[in-house]
N, C-alpha and C positions, 0 to 999 in steps of 0.2 A: 493580928495576921496583917496584910498591908494592902489600904486602900487599892481601888482600882483608876489610872490617870488620866483625867481628863479628857487625853486623846482618843483612848478608848472609846469614851461616850461619843464623842465628834463625829468620829469615824462612822459608829453604827448608824447617829445618824446620817448622815451624810450618801450613805447606802441605804438606808430607807428612802431619804428622799427620792434617788438616782429607781430606783425599784419603781415607783410611784411612779417618775415621769414615764419608765417607762410602759409602767401598763398603760399611763393616758395615751401614748404614743400609737399604741395597739390598736387600741379601741378607735381611737382614731382612722387607722388604715383601716378597722374590718369595717367602718362606718363609709368610708370613700369608698370598698369595695364593692359595700352594697351601695351606693347609690350610683356606682356605674355600670353596675347590672339592673338599675329602676329604668335609670337611663337608655342603656340598652332593647329592651323592653317594650316601652314606651316608643323608638324610634322603631322598631319590627310593626308593632301593632301599626302603623296608621303613622299619620301629622299629627303634627302637635293640633290639641283640640282651640286653644288660643289663634291657634295664624290658619283657620279653615273659612276655604272662600276669601282667603286673601291672593289676589291673582297681580303677579310683578309689573312695576312700572306705575302712571300716576294710579293714585286710587279718586274711586266717586267721591262727591265733596259730602261728608255726614247728611247733610241738612236735606240731601236729594235722596238720603238711602232709608233716614227715619220720619221723611214725610211729616217735618212738624211743622214744616211752616204752611203758610195757605195758598193758591195759587198765582194772587199777586207778588206775596212778594218773593218768593219763585219768578216768577215775570223781573222783576225790578232787579235780582239779587245777576236776572243771566242778559239784561240790558246793559249794564255795570261791568262787565265780565266781556262783552260784546264793545262795548268803544272802551276797553283795557287792551283788547289783542289788537287796534287799528291804531293805535296811541305811537 
């Protein structure tokens, strides 16, 4: 009996690689669909918890919100800011 040609094996390997790529693409498509659905549910559920409490426009300095500075340090910073605004 005659042996099969090299082309047959190359073609079969090529077909398997193509099928594997198609499976990966389909998997990525399904994952993306699930991600979109999850994002839609988050939007419907309200605002993003990372953005809660943030308002448009200039924000309060972190040191004022956190209260990590002493009153003397806060006073010194406010004086510096006032002097910078006057200039």
